[in-house]
Backbone of each chain as ProteinMPNN parsed JSONL, in Angstrom:
{"seq_chain_A": "MKPFTQHCGLPKLPGSEPFGGEILSHDFVEAALLRKAGWEVWLGYEIKESYEELPPTLIDYAKRDRRWCQGNLQHVRMILARGFSGLSRLHMLMGIMSYLSSPLWLLFLLFTALRLMYRARQFQCISSATIFFLCGRNPIR", "coords_chain_A": {"N_chain_A": [[94.687, 62.246, 5.376], [92.93, 60.142, 5.038], [91.824, 58.716, 7.442], [90.102, 60.678, 8.409], [88.291, 61.278, 6.268], [87.231, 58.782, 5.988], [85.964, 58.101, 8.413], [84.58, 60.261, 9.464], [82.204, 61.182, 8.321], [79.326, 62.945, 8.795], [75.985, 62.493, 9.946], [72.775, 64.097, 9.32], [70.871, 65.181, 12.054], [67.862, 63.59, 13.034], [64.578, 65.094, 13.234], [63.524, 68.428, 14.33], [65.083, 71.711, 14.679], [65.733, 73.035, 18.015], [67.234, 70.733, 18.597], [67.518, 68.931, 16.526], [68.552, 68.518, 13.035], [71.472, 69.885, 11.298], [74.605, 68.804, 12.705], [75.937, 70.891, 14.983], [78.157, 71.387, 16.794], [80.417, 69.872, 15.553], [83.001, 69.064, 15.9], [83.64, 67.688, 18.351], [82.271, 65.319, 17.908], [83.52, 64.294, 15.665], [86.085, 63.796, 16.685], [85.396, 61.816, 18.533], [84.487, 59.814, 16.808], [86.839, 59.183, 15.415], [88.367, 58.137, 17.519], [86.809, 55.969, 18.143], [87.228, 54.439, 15.901], [89.737, 53.591, 16.396], [91.877, 55.319, 16.037], [94.332, 57.748, 17.136], [93.872, 60.782, 18.98], [95.348, 63.804, 19.43], [96.473, 66.471, 21.622], [98.345, 69.098, 20.7], [100.276, 70.394, 22.719], [102.679, 71.734, 22.795], [102.907, 73.295, 20.591], [103.409, 76.444, 19.406], [102.839, 78.649, 17.655], [100.06, 79.176, 17.064], [97.109, 80.826, 16.534], [94.055, 82.633, 17.342], [91.26, 84.789, 16.592], [89.139, 86.455, 18.809], [85.543, 86.87, 19.399], [84.836, 90.315, 19.217], [83.186, 91.928, 20.882], [80.939, 91.899, 23.755], [78.36, 91.236, 22.917], [78.776, 89.947, 20.428], [80.189, 87.812, 21.398], [78.258, 86.581, 22.948], [76.529, 85.749, 20.952], [78.064, 83.793, 19.665], [78.279, 82.066, 21.8], [75.658, 81.251, 22.136], [75.313, 79.708, 19.863], [77.222, 77.715, 20.368], [76.122, 76.661, 22.671], [73.713, 75.524, 21.737], [74.847, 73.626, 19.993], [76.414, 72.022, 21.748], [74.43, 71.028, 23.441], [73.064, 69.444, 21.679], [74.593, 67.177, 21.777], [73.586, 65.615, 23.753], [71.993, 63.787, 22.536], [73.799, 62.093, 21.394], [75.566, 61.13, 23.203], [75.233, 58.674, 24.367], [75.56, 56.957, 22.299], [76.339, 53.943, 20.495], [79.546, 52.409, 20.945], [81.344, 54.577, 21.337], [84.26, 55.797, 23.103], [84.844, 55.874, 26.662], [86.092, 58.255, 27.454], [85.569, 59.952, 25.313], [82.874, 60.23, 25.673], [82.99, 61.542, 28.098], [84.14, 64.017, 27.332], [81.986, 65.034, 25.852], [80.045, 65.127, 27.854], [81.154, 67.034, 29.571], [81.052, 69.262, 27.915], [78.284, 69.532, 27.622], [77.537, 69.953, 30.302], [78.751, 72.392, 30.759], [76.929, 74.195, 29.903], [74.602, 73.369, 31.113], [75.02, 73.503, 33.8], [74.576, 76.05, 34.844], [71.663, 76.623, 34.791], [71.015, 74.518, 36.548], [72.293, 75.312, 38.862], [70.864, 77.628, 39.384], [68.356, 76.483, 39.998], [69.133, 75.146, 42.314], [69.677, 77.325, 43.997], [67.086, 78.456, 44.151], [65.621, 76.355, 45.358], [66.973, 76.024, 47.797], [66.442, 78.5, 48.886], [63.665, 78.379, 49.148], [63.5, 76.322, 51.005], [64.687, 77.5, 53.174], [62.86, 79.515, 53.753], [60.697, 77.94, 54.516], [61.728, 76.682, 56.78], [62.137, 78.88, 58.381], [59.521, 79.592, 58.964], [58.797, 77.404, 60.466], [60.412, 77.786, 62.737], [59.286, 80.078, 63.695], [56.805, 79.119, 64.601], [57.662, 77.48, 66.69], [58.832, 79.395, 68.38], [56.636, 81.001, 69.028], [55.121, 79.164, 70.392], [56.747, 78.663, 72.592], [56.738, 81.146, 73.774], [54.105, 81.245, 74.466], [54.035, 79.298, 76.462], [55.693, 80.496, 78.362], [54.574, 83.0, 78.864], [51.912, 82.7, 78.945], [50.195, 83.514, 76.989], [49.613, 84.063, 73.471], [51.417, 86.106, 71.631], [51.676, 86.454, 68.94], [49.627, 85.379, 67.29]], "CA_chain_A": [[93.284, 62.549, 5.078], [92.083, 58.944, 4.983], [90.984, 58.45, 8.619], [89.055, 61.689, 8.554], [87.247, 61.102, 5.259], [86.601, 57.471, 6.153], [85.18, 57.901, 9.635], [83.935, 61.456, 10.011], [81.011, 61.638, 7.616], [78.324, 63.126, 9.853], [74.595, 62.52, 9.482], [71.887, 65.126, 9.849], [70.078, 64.612, 13.139], [66.43, 63.62, 12.755], [63.816, 66.048, 14.042], [63.745, 69.827, 13.981], [65.921, 72.464, 15.623], [67.175, 73.184, 18.226], [68.003, 69.511, 18.86], [67.735, 68.184, 15.292], [69.239, 69.255, 11.967], [72.926, 69.712, 11.187], [75.345, 68.759, 13.963], [76.652, 72.176, 15.025], [79.49, 71.169, 17.369], [80.822, 68.641, 14.866], [84.376, 68.684, 16.244], [83.63, 66.662, 19.402], [81.775, 64.067, 17.339], [84.569, 63.787, 14.778], [87.12, 63.211, 17.548], [84.849, 60.573, 19.097], [84.439, 58.806, 15.744], [88.22, 58.745, 15.158], [88.746, 57.286, 18.652], [86.036, 54.731, 18.006], [87.847, 53.649, 14.83], [91.055, 53.144, 16.826], [92.91, 56.329, 15.8], [94.629, 58.604, 18.277], [93.627, 62.219, 18.855], [96.305, 64.465, 20.336], [96.505, 67.923, 21.797], [99.764, 69.467, 20.532], [100.396, 71.518, 23.666], [103.939, 72.478, 22.65], [102.853, 74.104, 19.377], [103.271, 77.811, 19.916], [102.391, 79.708, 16.744], [98.687, 78.984, 16.626], [96.347, 81.944, 17.125], [92.707, 82.883, 16.848], [90.687, 86.071, 17.007], [87.904, 86.255, 19.574], [84.5, 87.869, 19.134], [85.378, 91.537, 19.829], [82.323, 92.54, 21.901], [80.157, 90.972, 24.571], [77.21, 90.766, 22.129], [79.28, 88.938, 19.488], [80.563, 86.649, 22.208], [77.01, 85.915, 23.337], [76.007, 85.068, 19.76], [78.841, 82.563, 19.487], [77.966, 81.192, 22.912], [74.344, 80.674, 21.872], [75.544, 78.65, 18.868], [77.93, 76.626, 21.046], [75.168, 76.077, 23.605], [72.85, 74.637, 20.955], [75.666, 72.514, 19.499], [76.795, 71.12, 22.837], [73.251, 70.337, 23.966], [72.742, 68.376, 20.718], [75.364, 65.982, 22.124], [72.735, 64.785, 24.613], [71.44, 62.699, 21.713], [74.869, 61.207, 20.895], [76.505, 60.756, 24.263], [75.08, 57.251, 24.678], [75.637, 56.183, 21.054], [77.154, 52.733, 20.643], [80.927, 52.325, 20.472], [82.239, 55.664, 21.733], [85.055, 55.505, 24.292], [84.388, 56.574, 27.861], [86.607, 59.622, 27.505], [84.81, 60.741, 24.336], [81.604, 60.58, 26.34], [83.3, 62.545, 29.126], [84.271, 65.302, 26.637], [80.638, 65.517, 25.529], [79.358, 65.446, 29.113], [81.678, 68.305, 30.081], [80.5, 70.302, 27.046], [76.868, 69.699, 27.979], [77.424, 70.519, 31.65], [79.179, 73.79, 30.796], [75.741, 75.018, 29.705], [73.506, 72.901, 31.969], [75.292, 73.718, 35.223], [73.996, 77.325, 35.295], [70.276, 76.435, 35.225], [70.966, 73.638, 37.726], [72.694, 76.149, 40.0], [69.712, 78.498, 39.668], [67.387, 75.642, 40.706], [69.682, 74.919, 43.653], [69.45, 78.545, 44.78], [65.655, 78.592, 44.405], [65.163, 75.346, 46.31], [67.507, 76.306, 49.141], [65.717, 79.669, 49.402], [62.355, 77.89, 49.579], [63.676, 75.532, 52.212], [64.986, 78.432, 54.248], [61.585, 80.152, 54.125], [59.9, 76.929, 55.208], [62.293, 76.482, 58.123], [61.915, 80.098, 59.158], [58.162, 79.521, 59.465], [58.828, 76.402, 61.543], [60.993, 78.402, 63.938], [58.315, 81.032, 64.196], [55.834, 78.321, 65.363], [58.283, 77.073, 67.947], [59.036, 80.526, 69.276], [55.362, 81.454, 69.574], [54.711, 78.168, 71.387], [57.564, 78.901, 73.787], [56.237, 82.374, 74.416], [52.817, 80.875, 75.066], [54.34, 78.603, 77.708], [56.315, 81.383, 79.343], [53.786, 84.187, 79.175], [50.513, 82.362, 79.097], [49.378, 83.954, 75.877], [50.329, 84.017, 72.184], [51.417, 87.484, 71.13], [51.77, 86.554, 67.474], [48.329, 85.149, 66.636]], "C_chain_A": [[92.379, 61.333, 5.258], [91.219, 58.729, 6.225], [89.818, 59.418, 8.723], [87.931, 61.47, 7.543], [86.515, 59.777, 5.446], [85.597, 57.44, 7.309], [84.338, 59.087, 10.051], [82.832, 62.029, 9.139], [79.888, 61.749, 8.628], [76.915, 63.152, 9.261], [73.905, 63.804, 9.941], [71.084, 64.473, 10.964], [68.591, 64.666, 12.766], [65.717, 64.618, 13.675], [64.189, 67.476, 13.686], [64.647, 70.493, 15.01], [65.125, 72.772, 16.883], [67.94, 71.863, 18.353], [68.272, 68.691, 17.605], [68.53, 68.992, 14.286], [70.727, 68.956, 11.927], [73.564, 69.638, 12.574], [76.23, 70.004, 14.039], [78.056, 72.027, 15.615], [80.017, 69.836, 16.841], [82.167, 68.131, 15.367], [84.443, 67.564, 17.291], [83.256, 65.299, 18.812], [82.831, 63.444, 16.429], [85.704, 63.139, 15.586], [86.656, 61.876, 18.111], [84.839, 59.46, 18.052], [85.834, 58.279, 15.42], [88.688, 57.8, 16.261], [88.068, 55.926, 18.548], [86.677, 53.818, 16.962], [89.278, 53.234, 15.181], [92.186, 54.132, 16.584], [93.129, 57.166, 17.048], [94.32, 60.071, 17.967], [94.485, 62.925, 19.899], [96.018, 65.944, 20.488], [97.971, 68.339, 21.747], [100.106, 70.653, 21.41], [101.675, 72.312, 23.478], [103.987, 73.305, 21.361], [102.515, 75.548, 19.738], [102.577, 78.772, 18.953], [100.986, 79.476, 16.181], [97.816, 80.02, 17.332], [94.931, 81.982, 16.586], [92.251, 84.253, 17.312], [89.348, 85.812, 17.668], [86.802, 87.165, 19.04], [84.86, 89.147, 19.898], [84.505, 92.147, 20.922], [81.531, 91.473, 22.641], [78.986, 90.39, 23.778], [77.649, 89.685, 21.144], [79.621, 87.65, 20.22], [79.319, 85.851, 22.588], [76.401, 85.161, 22.158], [76.73, 83.743, 19.547], [78.466, 81.562, 20.58], [76.608, 80.51, 22.721], [74.472, 79.499, 20.894], [76.201, 77.445, 19.532], [76.986, 75.891, 21.997], [74.286, 75.077, 22.867], [73.63, 73.405, 20.496], [76.013, 71.521, 20.593], [75.595, 70.36, 23.384], [72.743, 69.277, 22.986], [73.444, 67.073, 21.094], [74.618, 65.08, 23.093], [72.238, 63.569, 23.833], [72.52, 61.708, 21.265], [75.706, 60.585, 21.994], [76.412, 59.277, 24.594], [75.138, 56.383, 23.42], [76.607, 55.013, 21.217], [78.609, 52.96, 20.198], [81.863, 53.457, 20.851], [83.03, 55.27, 22.976], [84.538, 56.339, 25.462], [84.856, 58.019, 27.892], [85.944, 60.524, 26.465], [83.486, 61.165, 24.947], [81.833, 61.636, 27.402], [83.452, 63.936, 28.501], [82.884, 65.889, 26.356], [79.905, 65.936, 26.799], [79.831, 66.795, 29.66], [81.162, 69.47, 29.241], [79.045, 70.588, 27.385], [76.748, 70.411, 29.327], [77.879, 71.972, 31.703], [77.996, 74.715, 30.519], [74.596, 74.614, 30.628], [73.741, 73.251, 33.438], [74.688, 75.033, 35.729], [72.525, 77.195, 35.676], [70.153, 75.524, 36.448], [71.315, 74.43, 38.989], [71.557, 77.081, 40.408], [68.646, 77.723, 40.446], [67.831, 75.399, 42.145], [69.43, 76.13, 44.552], [67.971, 78.698, 45.143], [65.194, 77.62, 45.483], [65.708, 75.601, 47.714], [66.804, 77.519, 49.746], [64.35, 79.255, 49.924], [62.463, 77.149, 50.907], [63.915, 76.445, 53.42], [63.704, 79.127, 54.725], [60.733, 79.189, 54.941], [60.402, 76.748, 56.629], [62.081, 77.695, 58.999], [60.516, 80.065, 59.761], [58.076, 78.521, 60.62], [59.325, 77.022, 62.836], [60.019, 79.377, 64.571], [57.288, 80.308, 65.059], [56.407, 77.958, 66.71], [58.38, 78.25, 68.901], [57.704, 81.002, 69.855], [54.846, 80.469, 70.619], [55.472, 78.383, 72.688], [57.046, 80.115, 74.559], [54.899, 82.098, 75.114], [53.032, 80.208, 76.427], [54.813, 79.582, 78.772], [55.358, 82.492, 79.792], [52.296, 83.9, 79.32], [49.631, 82.912, 77.993], [50.243, 83.95, 74.608], [50.301, 85.401, 71.583], [51.393, 87.583, 69.609], [50.404, 86.386, 66.823], [47.258, 86.037, 67.26]], "O_chain_A": [[91.202, 61.473, 5.592], [90.005, 58.572, 6.099], [88.701, 59.039, 9.076], [86.756, 61.475, 7.909], [85.337, 59.654, 5.111], [84.528, 56.838, 7.205], [83.463, 58.948, 10.906], [82.549, 63.226, 9.201], [79.527, 60.756, 9.26], [76.681, 63.754, 8.213], [74.39, 64.503, 10.831], [70.661, 63.325, 10.829], [68.119, 65.675, 12.242], [66.207, 64.938, 14.758], [65.059, 67.711, 12.848], [64.939, 69.929, 16.064], [63.896, 72.769, 16.812], [69.165, 71.855, 18.233], [69.16, 67.839, 17.609], [69.114, 70.021, 14.626], [71.192, 67.937, 12.437], [73.127, 70.317, 13.503], [77.163, 70.154, 13.25], [79.032, 72.48, 15.018], [80.062, 68.83, 17.549], [82.459, 66.938, 15.282], [85.206, 66.611, 17.139], [83.835, 64.272, 19.163], [83.016, 62.227, 16.419], [86.214, 62.08, 15.222], [87.425, 60.916, 18.162], [85.141, 58.307, 18.361], [86.009, 57.085, 15.179], [89.327, 56.785, 15.984], [88.664, 54.885, 18.824], [86.676, 52.595, 17.104], [89.958, 52.603, 14.372], [93.34, 53.829, 16.888], [92.251, 57.285, 17.902], [94.488, 60.531, 16.837], [94.36, 62.673, 21.097], [95.416, 66.581, 19.625], [98.752, 67.985, 22.631], [100.217, 71.78, 20.928], [101.767, 73.446, 23.946], [104.999, 73.946, 21.075], [101.459, 75.827, 20.307], [101.804, 79.624, 19.389], [100.764, 79.571, 14.974], [97.784, 80.088, 18.561], [94.638, 81.439, 15.521], [92.769, 84.808, 18.281], [88.526, 85.051, 17.159], [87.081, 88.12, 18.315], [85.158, 89.086, 21.091], [85.027, 92.822, 21.81], [81.457, 90.317, 22.224], [78.649, 89.215, 23.929], [77.003, 88.644, 21.022], [79.374, 86.549, 19.727], [79.317, 84.62, 22.556], [75.832, 84.083, 22.325], [76.109, 82.712, 19.287], [78.351, 80.364, 20.323], [76.427, 79.35, 23.09], [73.842, 78.454, 21.06], [75.803, 76.303, 19.302], [77.036, 74.667, 22.118], [74.123, 73.936, 23.299], [73.14, 72.28, 20.594], [75.918, 70.311, 20.39], [75.711, 69.191, 23.75], [72.075, 68.325, 23.39], [72.957, 65.989, 20.774], [74.968, 63.91, 23.246], [72.082, 62.478, 24.382], [72.201, 60.61, 20.809], [76.458, 59.639, 21.761], [77.388, 58.679, 25.049], [74.801, 55.2, 23.47], [77.57, 55.09, 21.98], [78.859, 53.626, 19.193], [83.077, 53.313, 20.702], [82.544, 54.504, 23.808], [83.885, 57.366, 25.276], [84.113, 58.908, 28.306], [85.772, 61.72, 26.699], [83.031, 62.295, 24.77], [80.999, 62.519, 27.601], [82.963, 64.922, 29.053], [82.637, 67.072, 26.588], [79.229, 66.964, 26.826], [79.033, 67.596, 30.147], [80.866, 70.54, 29.774], [78.625, 71.744, 27.431], [75.964, 71.348, 29.479], [77.453, 72.718, 32.585], [78.047, 75.896, 30.862], [73.709, 75.424, 30.9], [72.799, 73.294, 34.231], [74.327, 75.135, 36.901], [72.148, 77.608, 36.772], [69.283, 75.737, 37.293], [70.709, 74.24, 40.044], [71.307, 77.302, 41.593], [68.096, 78.226, 41.426], [67.024, 75.439, 43.074], [69.025, 75.991, 45.706], [67.632, 79.023, 46.281], [64.472, 77.998, 46.406], [64.998, 75.419, 48.703], [66.589, 77.578, 50.957], [63.915, 79.701, 50.985], [61.639, 77.32, 51.805], [63.42, 76.2, 54.52], [63.485, 79.304, 55.924], [60.123, 79.578, 55.937], [59.612, 76.669, 57.57], [61.872, 77.573, 60.206], [60.323, 80.453, 60.914], [57.384, 78.752, 61.612], [58.74, 76.817, 63.9], [59.928, 79.497, 65.793], [56.923, 80.8, 66.127], [55.751, 78.1, 67.742], [58.056, 78.13, 70.082], [57.633, 81.366, 71.029], [54.219, 80.863, 71.602], [54.891, 78.291, 73.769], [56.933, 80.114, 75.785], [54.606, 82.631, 76.184], [52.334, 80.493, 77.4], [54.396, 79.514, 79.928], [55.341, 82.87, 80.964], [51.524, 84.751, 79.761], [48.41, 82.778, 78.07], [51.468, 83.845, 74.686], [49.267, 85.833, 71.073], [51.127, 88.648, 69.051], [50.047, 87.141, 65.919], [46.099, 85.989, 66.846]]}, "seq_chain_B": "MRWGGRYRYMIVLDADSLMGGSALTQLVDLMEAHPGVALIQSPPLPVNHKSLFARILQFGSSLYSDVFTAGSSFWLMSDSNYWGITRSSA", "coords_chain_B": {"N_chain_B": [[86.492, 68.496, 0.729], [86.091, 66.915, -1.449], [88.341, 66.877, -3.115], [90.21, 66.342, -1.295], [91.262, 63.829, -0.714], [93.525, 63.476, -2.232], [95.594, 64.419, -0.841], [98.001, 64.193, 1.871], [97.812, 65.289, 4.421], [95.627, 67.595, 6.143], [95.149, 70.988, 7.123], [92.984, 72.644, 9.126], [91.561, 75.793, 9.065], [89.799, 78.385, 10.663], [87.89, 81.347, 9.736], [88.899, 83.24, 11.433], [91.326, 82.28, 12.271], [94.866, 82.099, 12.768], [98.152, 81.178, 11.756], [101.516, 80.379, 12.367], [104.532, 79.578, 10.496], [106.159, 77.728, 11.863], [104.397, 76.338, 13.435], [102.949, 74.923, 11.536], [104.945, 73.222, 10.452], [105.662, 71.848, 12.746], [103.313, 70.437, 13.288], [103.187, 68.735, 11.055], [105.591, 67.315, 11.42], [105.019, 65.971, 13.849], [102.869, 64.383, 13.041], [104.113, 62.776, 11.095], [105.908, 61.412, 12.675], [104.311, 59.906, 14.319], [102.419, 57.573, 13.323], [99.985, 56.506, 14.14], [98.333, 58.495, 14.839], [95.506, 60.403, 14.152], [94.606, 62.948, 14.298], [95.644, 66.156, 15.295], [95.157, 68.553, 17.662], [95.93, 71.909, 17.77], [96.831, 74.292, 20.285], [95.004, 77.168, 20.225], [95.871, 80.521, 20.629], [94.207, 83.36, 21.809], [94.273, 86.438, 20.066], [95.006, 89.84, 18.878], [92.681, 91.591, 19.057], [91.43, 94.816, 20.215], [89.531, 95.863, 21.889], [88.288, 96.455, 25.23], [86.928, 94.33, 26.378], [87.738, 92.117, 24.769], [90.46, 92.28, 25.294], [90.599, 91.605, 28.006], [89.819, 88.917, 27.927], [91.827, 87.91, 26.267], [94.049, 88.377, 27.862], [93.506, 86.733, 30.058], [93.535, 84.194, 28.791], [96.193, 84.107, 27.938], [97.434, 83.716, 30.301], [96.429, 81.251, 31.369], [96.358, 79.388, 29.31], [98.68, 77.829, 28.45], [99.257, 76.194, 30.711], [96.83, 74.923, 31.014], [96.536, 73.475, 28.555], [98.811, 71.839, 28.581], [98.368, 70.325, 30.913], [95.908, 69.135, 30.321], [96.623, 67.616, 28.096], [98.457, 65.903, 29.313], [96.833, 64.329, 30.984], [94.935, 63.267, 29.224], [96.2, 62.234, 26.988], [96.276, 60.143, 24.232], [93.598, 60.39, 23.977], [92.541, 62.899, 23.482], [90.669, 65.918, 22.644], [88.858, 67.433, 19.881], [88.758, 70.742, 18.829], [87.737, 71.975, 16.686], [89.175, 73.853, 15.101], [92.223, 75.021, 13.517], [93.917, 72.645, 13.342], [95.593, 69.578, 12.521], [95.085, 66.869, 10.297], [95.377, 63.449, 9.639]], "CA_chain_B": [[86.545, 67.051, 0.943], [86.023, 66.209, -2.719], [89.699, 66.682, -3.64], [91.107, 66.18, -0.155], [91.869, 62.507, -0.712], [94.814, 63.487, -2.938], [96.638, 64.957, 0.036], [98.308, 63.38, 3.025], [97.284, 65.962, 5.61], [95.013, 68.91, 5.945], [95.089, 71.862, 8.297], [91.715, 73.367, 9.054], [91.607, 77.12, 9.676], [88.596, 79.204, 10.62], [88.112, 82.683, 9.177], [89.635, 84.048, 12.404], [92.518, 81.563, 12.726], [96.165, 82.496, 12.22], [99.134, 80.17, 12.113], [102.868, 80.617, 11.904], [105.148, 78.474, 9.782], [106.71, 76.699, 12.747], [103.284, 75.496, 13.878], [102.643, 74.013, 10.428], [105.955, 72.169, 10.334], [105.58, 71.012, 13.954], [102.179, 69.522, 13.11], [103.56, 67.694, 10.085], [106.6, 66.473, 12.074], [104.347, 65.09, 14.809], [102.078, 63.405, 12.296], [105.027, 61.827, 10.447], [106.572, 60.593, 13.691], [103.338, 59.055, 15.0], [101.444, 57.203, 12.285], [98.684, 56.11, 14.699], [97.572, 59.691, 15.204], [94.681, 60.873, 13.04], [94.261, 64.368, 14.433], [96.322, 66.894, 16.363], [94.604, 69.882, 17.923], [96.912, 72.852, 18.31], [96.149, 75.22, 21.196], [94.976, 78.504, 19.65], [95.941, 81.619, 21.603], [93.448, 84.517, 21.313], [95.113, 87.642, 19.851], [94.711, 90.876, 17.868], [91.625, 92.579, 19.273], [91.842, 95.909, 21.087], [88.477, 96.274, 22.822], [88.573, 96.075, 26.614], [86.366, 92.99, 26.569], [88.623, 91.125, 24.157], [91.743, 92.348, 25.998], [90.475, 90.848, 29.259], [89.822, 87.496, 27.579], [93.16, 87.561, 25.752], [94.958, 88.355, 28.998], [93.221, 85.503, 30.8], [94.017, 83.033, 28.035], [97.655, 84.068, 27.898], [97.885, 83.194, 31.598], [96.103, 79.851, 31.697], [96.341, 78.488, 28.152], [99.796, 76.871, 28.45], [99.084, 75.229, 31.794], [95.633, 74.137, 30.721], [96.736, 72.512, 27.469], [99.807, 70.837, 29.001], [97.712, 69.427, 31.861], [94.889, 68.378, 29.596], [97.326, 66.636, 27.276], [99.054, 64.924, 30.225], [95.818, 63.398, 31.488], [94.129, 62.619, 28.185], [97.105, 61.596, 26.022], [95.726, 59.914, 22.893], [92.143, 60.561, 24.039], [92.224, 64.32, 23.534], [89.463, 66.327, 21.931], [89.029, 68.31, 18.728], [88.009, 71.975, 19.067], [87.166, 72.515, 15.453], [89.982, 74.717, 14.239], [93.683, 74.989, 13.533], [94.459, 71.346, 13.696], [95.899, 68.844, 11.305], [94.42, 65.581, 10.271], [96.1, 62.544, 8.738]], "C_chain_B": [[86.613, 66.296, -0.384], [87.419, 65.897, -3.25], [90.687, 66.346, -2.533], [91.863, 64.872, -0.161], [93.219, 62.457, -1.393], [95.958, 63.921, -2.026], [96.8, 64.084, 1.28], [97.709, 63.987, 4.3], [96.459, 67.172, 5.207], [95.063, 69.684, 7.253], [93.853, 72.727, 8.147], [91.846, 74.698, 9.78], [90.228, 77.768, 9.584], [88.937, 80.549, 9.999], [88.966, 83.525, 10.124], [90.87, 83.321, 12.966], [93.768, 82.117, 12.057], [97.182, 81.456, 12.644], [100.493, 80.509, 11.533], [103.452, 79.375, 11.252], [105.634, 77.363, 10.696], [105.609, 75.776, 13.256], [102.938, 74.47, 12.798], [103.649, 72.87, 10.376], [105.946, 71.261, 11.565], [104.456, 69.985, 13.829], [102.55, 68.378, 12.178], [104.596, 66.749, 10.708], [105.954, 65.468, 13.02], [103.568, 63.99, 14.1], [102.972, 62.341, 11.669], [105.638, 60.877, 11.473], [105.603, 59.62, 14.355], [102.207, 58.665, 14.055], [100.081, 56.776, 12.836], [97.787, 57.291, 15.029], [96.798, 60.204, 13.995], [94.48, 62.374, 13.091], [95.057, 64.988, 15.563], [95.685, 68.269, 16.485], [95.721, 70.773, 18.437], [96.176, 73.824, 19.225], [96.157, 76.641, 20.656], [94.939, 79.578, 20.735], [95.176, 82.826, 21.048], [94.324, 85.764, 21.217], [94.374, 88.7, 19.05], [93.631, 91.893, 18.185], [92.031, 93.607, 20.329], [90.755, 96.371, 22.045], [88.804, 95.756, 24.215], [88.118, 94.638, 26.877], [87.291, 91.902, 26.028], [89.974, 91.087, 24.868], [91.722, 91.517, 27.278], [90.551, 89.347, 28.967], [91.201, 87.048, 27.098], [94.168, 87.454, 26.894], [94.772, 87.063, 29.796], [93.797, 84.29, 30.099], [95.532, 82.948, 28.058], [98.21, 83.546, 29.22], [97.652, 81.694, 31.728], [96.276, 78.87, 30.544], [97.435, 77.415, 28.203], [99.601, 75.776, 29.491], [97.908, 74.309, 31.494], [95.898, 73.068, 29.667], [97.763, 71.44, 27.853], [99.164, 69.828, 29.95], [96.697, 68.528, 31.188], [95.535, 67.271, 28.768], [97.936, 65.533, 28.135], [98.028, 63.88, 30.647], [95.137, 62.623, 30.375], [94.967, 61.834, 27.187], [96.421, 61.386, 24.673], [94.212, 60.071, 22.846], [91.74, 62.025, 24.086], [91.014, 64.64, 22.669], [89.823, 67.252, 20.769], [88.16, 69.537, 18.948], [87.638, 72.682, 17.777], [88.075, 73.325, 14.562], [91.468, 74.44, 14.402], [94.242, 73.671, 14.044], [94.916, 70.675, 12.398], [95.354, 67.438, 11.417], [95.111, 64.685, 9.26], [95.209, 62.115, 7.578]], "O_chain_B": [[87.126, 65.179, -0.443], [87.667, 64.808, -3.767], [91.863, 66.095, -2.798], [92.988, 64.804, 0.333], [93.988, 61.519, -1.179], [97.131, 63.809, -2.382], [95.895, 63.354, 1.685], [97.169, 63.273, 5.145], [96.573, 67.695, 4.099], [95.024, 69.109, 8.341], [93.699, 73.451, 7.163], [92.196, 74.74, 10.959], [89.573, 77.702, 8.544], [90.104, 80.862, 9.762], [89.678, 84.425, 9.678], [91.395, 83.703, 14.012], [93.722, 82.554, 10.907], [97.103, 80.91, 13.744], [100.613, 80.878, 10.364], [102.944, 78.267, 11.426], [105.536, 76.186, 10.35], [105.839, 74.588, 13.484], [102.671, 73.305, 13.094], [103.273, 71.702, 10.269], [106.188, 70.059, 11.457], [104.612, 68.825, 14.208], [102.273, 67.212, 12.46], [104.5, 65.532, 10.551], [106.283, 64.282, 13.008], [103.6, 62.826, 14.5], [102.648, 61.154, 11.698], [105.86, 59.699, 11.193], [106.035, 58.606, 14.903], [101.175, 59.332, 13.991], [99.116, 56.691, 12.077], [96.639, 57.124, 15.441], [97.378, 60.415, 12.93], [94.218, 63.009, 12.07], [95.142, 64.427, 16.655], [95.676, 69.05, 15.534], [96.385, 70.442, 19.419], [95.017, 74.149, 18.97], [97.214, 77.272, 20.626], [94.097, 79.55, 21.633], [95.46, 83.274, 19.937], [95.031, 86.108, 22.164], [93.25, 88.48, 18.6], [93.659, 92.986, 17.621], [92.846, 93.332, 21.21], [91.021, 97.187, 22.928], [89.502, 94.754, 24.371], [88.82, 93.847, 27.507], [87.591, 90.917, 26.703], [90.569, 90.022, 25.033], [92.685, 90.82, 27.599], [91.246, 88.602, 29.658], [91.685, 85.974, 27.456], [95.025, 86.571, 26.903], [95.738, 86.392, 30.159], [94.461, 83.459, 30.717], [96.098, 81.862, 28.181], [99.314, 83.003, 29.267], [98.544, 80.951, 32.14], [96.334, 77.66, 30.762], [97.152, 76.231, 28.021], [99.756, 74.59, 29.202], [97.975, 73.095, 31.688], [95.538, 71.905, 29.847], [97.608, 70.273, 27.494], [99.381, 68.623, 29.819], [96.632, 67.327, 31.447], [95.056, 66.137, 28.743], [97.937, 64.366, 27.743], [98.323, 62.685, 30.664], [94.796, 61.453, 30.552], [94.484, 60.864, 26.603], [96.023, 62.359, 24.032], [93.606, 59.905, 21.788], [90.708, 62.364, 24.665], [90.418, 63.76, 22.048], [90.933, 67.776, 20.686], [86.967, 69.412, 19.223], [87.266, 73.856, 17.786], [87.787, 73.48, 13.376], [91.896, 73.722, 15.306], [94.946, 73.618, 15.051], [94.642, 71.173, 11.305], [95.188, 66.901, 12.512], [95.4, 65.115, 8.144], [95.644, 61.353, 6.715]]}, "name": "protein", "num_of_chains": 2, "seq": "MKPFTQHCGLPKLPGSEPFGGEILSHDFVEAALLRKAGWEVWLGYEIKESYEELPPTLIDYAKRDRRWCQGNLQHVRMILARGFSGLSRLHMLMGIMSYLSSPLWLLFLLFTALRLMYRARQFQCISSATIFFLCGRNPIRMRWGGRYRYMIVLDADSLMGGSALTQLVDLMEAHPGVALIQSPPLPVNHKSLFARILQFGSSLYSDVFTAGSSFWLMSDSNYWGITRSSA"}
């Protein structure tokens, strides 16, 4: 119990929700604090009899996901805190990116679509110019 | 936490966590054998629900969970992460 009680007292984040208040995804931070204090954190992959029950419906799942999203995005404020190990920061970064990658992907789709429209217009100019050269008139304008 | 200091280890369970006896003793064995370890996360396998949605997730987890946790543990070793539940802490 000692390492946990000694190192894992968590503060309330300053400011208001969604980014302030209680640290929702406390587990990542507790692991990072233990690592910072020199303790090891293991994943007992050979332990078999450990089970959990999932949210039974898509709506319940979405509710949990919303909570996790808020909790993981709070880590933006801690990821650069002094003293954490690089791998603790990587855990937080992966948690953040699991929710940030979707909006980034959406932006990527929007920007590539815009670029495609822009290039299509460029090609249209070229083709009308070519037609002008070949036919002596511009059928588009 | 107020009375926790009287005990050597604790195992944290969520309302929806389940654990067999062998998992408990394995956790304690690992902790006793490795005094530098403060926390061991056990890999929780999703079970028990019967809705199609939950069944799909449970099926997926039963396929990838073992490989995922073994690989993750191989690469991270003592730098693993805590997922909040069903773990033990020194």
